[in-house]
N, C-alpha and C positions, 0 to 999 in steps of 0.2 A: 528315754533313757540318757543320763548320765555320762557313759563309758564313749567316747567319741574316739571312732575309730582313724589311724592313719596311718600312710603307706611304711613307715618304720614299723608300725604292729606287727604288718604283713610279712616282715623282713626284707624291705628293701630301703635298704640307706644312701638316701640321694648325697648326704654330706661327704659318705666313704667313698659315691663315685665321682664325686666331684675331686676330690683328692685326687684318685688316680688318674685324673683324666690330665690335671696337670703335669701329675707324675711324666705321663704317657709323652706330652708333648715334647720337654727336651730331651727325651728317647727317641723321638720320632724326629724333631731337627737335626739331631743330628747324624739324618741318611740322606740328608734333602739333597738333589740333586738342583743344578740352575734349573730347569723345568720345571720345578713343582711351583704351581701358580699361586697356593695359598696357606693358611698355616691350618695345623690339626683345630680341629671343633667345629666345624663347618657339617652342612648336611650331606655333604661328599667330596671328595676332592676331585682335584683338577690338573692336570699333566699336557703340557706342549710341548712336543719333542721338535727337533731341528728339523726340519723336513728337507732342509739342504742338503743334508748328509744323503737322501736316499730319490732315487728317482721312481723306484715302487715300492714304500715301506710296505709290510702285512706285518700285522700286528697275529702274535701269537700268544694265547693266556693258558691257563692250567690253574687247578686247585686240589689241594689235598690236605689232609691232616697228619697226626702224630701217630694214630690209632692206640691200642692196649699200652702203647710204651709211656703213657701217661701214667697206668699205674702203678710203676716203678718209681714216677717221679714222688707221687704221693707218697709211697711207701716210704721212701727217704727225706720225704719233706723238705727237695733239692727241686729248685723249679727254674732255677738261671740258663739251662742248658734246652730246656725242652722246646724254646721259641727258636732256637737256632735250627731244630729239628727240621719245624713247620715250614719254614721259608726255605730250606737245602731240598725238601722233599715238591717244593713248585718251579724253585727255580733252575733245576738241576734236567727237569722234564722240559724246560723250555728249550734249554740250552741242546737240547738231541736236535731239533730243529735249524740251528745256530743260530736263535734268536740270544740277542741281550737284552737280561731283564731291566728294564722300566721302573715299575716302581709294585708297592705289592701292598695288600689288605689282609688285616686280620679278623677273626671272628674269636671271641671267648667269651666262654660263657660259665659262670661262678655261680654256688649256690648261697654263697656269703660274698659280699665286698668287702674284701683285705686289700687295705690300699699296697702292703708292701709288698703282697706275694703279684700283687697286678702285676708293679713294677718289677718287680725281679722275672716273672717271665714275657714281659716286654721288651729286657731290657735282652734277653736273648734271642727276640724277635730282630731289636735292631743290630745286635751284632750281625746277623746271619744276611739281613740286607748290606750292610756294609761290605759283607764276604763280596756278594752277590755285585756291589755297586749298581743296587736300583734301591730307589727312596722308598722308606713307609708313610705310604701318603694318607693313607688312614686307617679306619676297622670299626667294629662296635663290640664292648662289652657291654655283655646282660646280666645282670641280677635277677637270677632265676631260683629265689628259696624253697625249697619244699621239691626241687626238680633232681638238686644232684648229692649226695650225702657229705656232709660237714668235710670239708679239707680237698674236694674233688671240683672238679671242671672240666670243660670238653672243649676244644680249640681246631681252627681248620683258618687256612689261609688262602688268599688268592694272587696271582701273578700274571700283572703283561708284558712282554718284550716286545719287540720289534728284530725283524730282518728282513735286507733286500728280498725282492721276491726271485730274482736271477742266483745269489745266493743259499737258498733254502735248502737244508739239507735233509733228503728222506729217501736216502739207500737205493733210489733206483739205480743210482751207479755202478755199483755194489758186483763186481766180477770174479769168476773163478780163481783163485791165486791171490785173490787180495789180502793181508796180513790181519789179523783181531787183536789190537793192542788192548791191552788191561790194565785200567788203572787204577791202585790199591786204594781198597777203602781203608778206614780208620780203625772197624770195629763191625756193630751191627748192623749200625745205621739205624732204622726206622719201620724196621720189616721181618716180619715173622714173633712178635711178639706174644702173639696167644702163644704158641708152642714155648717159647723160652718162658711164660710164665706157670703152665703146664708142666715142664720141668721141674722149675723151682719148687712148685707147690707137692708135686707129687713125693718127688725126694726129699723134700723138708729141706733144703738147703737155704744156709744164709746169706742176705745180700752184703755180710758186713766179711765175709770169711776171703782171704787171699786168694786170687788167682794164680794157680803154677805158673811161676815162670816167667810173671807181669811185676810183681811186687803192688800188685793194685787191688781193690775189693771187687768182688764180681759185680756189687749193686754201681760203683765208678766207670766202670769197663762198658755195662750196659747202659749207661745214661751219657757215655759220649756222645755232642753231637755228631749227626750225619755230616759226611766231607761236601762242603761246597767247590764245585770245579769249576766252575764260569769262569771267571775271570783269566785263571791261567789258558784253560780249551779257547776260550774265547780268542787271546791272541795268537794261537796256531793257524785260524781259520784262514790267513792271509798268505800264509808259508807252504801250509800242506794240503795236499788232495785229501781231505777227509770224506770218504765217499758218505757213509754213515756212522754212527752213534747210539749208545743205548745205556741209558740210565738203570742201573740194575736194584729195582727195590723187588716189591710181591711178585712172587713165582719165579726170584733167582733170574740165572743166565738161562735156561731152557723156555722161561716163559716172558724174557723181557728182547733180546738179540734176534728171536725171530721175526719179531713186529717191525725192523726195520731190514729186512733181505727182499729183494725179487724173489717170485716165485721161481722155484728150477735149482735152487742154489740153498746149500747146507750152512753152517757153522760149524766147524770141528775143534773142537775145546781139548785140550792136553791140561789137566788136573795137577799132573808131576813139575809146570812148569813157575811155578810159586810155591809159597808156606802158607799154609792154611793158617791162620792168626790163632793162637794158643784157644780163644774165649770159643771158638766153633767147633776142635778141639775137646772140649772141655765138655760144652754143652751134650754132644753127640754122645761124649761115653757116659756122660750122667743121664742121660736120656733112652741109653740102650736104641739110637736114634739111626737107619739106615742111611747109607751115604749118598745114596740118590734122592731121600725124601732132604736132607741138609741141601743140596745144591737143588732143590725146588723151591725152598722154603728161604734159605739165607742168599747172601751175595757171596758172602765164603771167603771174603779179602779181596773183591772186586768189585768195586764201586761203580765204573764208569768205563764204558767200552768205545775203542774207536776204530773203525775199519778204514784202512788205507792201502796205495800200491805195498808191494813187499819192499819195494827197492827206497822207500822212504820210512821203512819202521826204525830204522837205526836213527835219524837224527829225529825225527819226532819223538824218539824213547829218550836222547839227548838233551832234545829241548826241553821237556815234561821233567826231567831230574832238575834244569838248572833253573825251572819255577817252582822246587819242593815237592814235586809231584813223583811219586815212584810207579816206574809201571814196567811189565813184559808183553813179549809176543805172547799168546799164550793159545793161539790158534791159527786157521788160517781156513780161509771161504773153498768149499769144493762144489762140484757139480753135483746136483740131486737129480732127481725125475721132473725132466719137462712135464711143465705146469702144474706142479704140487708145491704146495704150501712149503715157506723152510722150513725147516727142520735144524734143532741143536741139538748137537751127539754129544758128550765130554766123556772124555774115556780118560 
């Protein structure tokens, strides 16, 4: 046979892959901490944290993705923030245990290697790593022709952090009378987008229409990257007795706060104590979604939860404000039924 086949004929462009790797290297280097031991390009990444800082270091790990929010990035051909979402979903989860994120690795699978798009995505990942103070230690970019439609991709992330064993925050010290502080989200973050897309598609909404009272388009509002709370909250742990924390992701407040409460205690949330952002009101109205369902799916304006002594709540909120994070006391811990799993009640 005269027609010699090669890898490019199958849809894999090795030259484009090399270009993407070179572009990624500079972005990764911009996130490096002193503990990073080698440059991007090896078979694995090496990181040596300072053992002198810890007597009993505990490694904390987490992995996550962005979900169907990716579909909106595809529709708008806007890929510079979606990587930041991926980092946020991982590092905010590490923070719940009181862990400092050390490094992050990404997995990006594409149907076609477009170096400019890959660079745009990784730029967002690097930005997220900088905000979290962790290093982009490595990752994998896989070209998989025929597996993803043109212009589409999948991504996931993996993060590792460290916490001193005696400083692990697990919610076990939470008690009746403690205050629940809600730190505001900056939008929908990265959960509930299957419902968001259902509302958009069924009601034939345009991503380019302006949201009432916001001055931004629906698409731009929905693609705002997930808030990263790491640096601000870590700086509070030595100053305040924070007993429990929760990252409000899939399942909303009811599905996340109960995960960090001891049995026999309940969280009582008063939804009148903060203003629900316009984007949630808009989606609820357009989709005719029940309020209970909204709270079960979305963060509703509260992206992260702290539980502390009621006597410390005011000072903690002031400290967060000084760090450019708005927050409120949105509820209290009350006694539930002895031996029964914790519940979250929203009124």
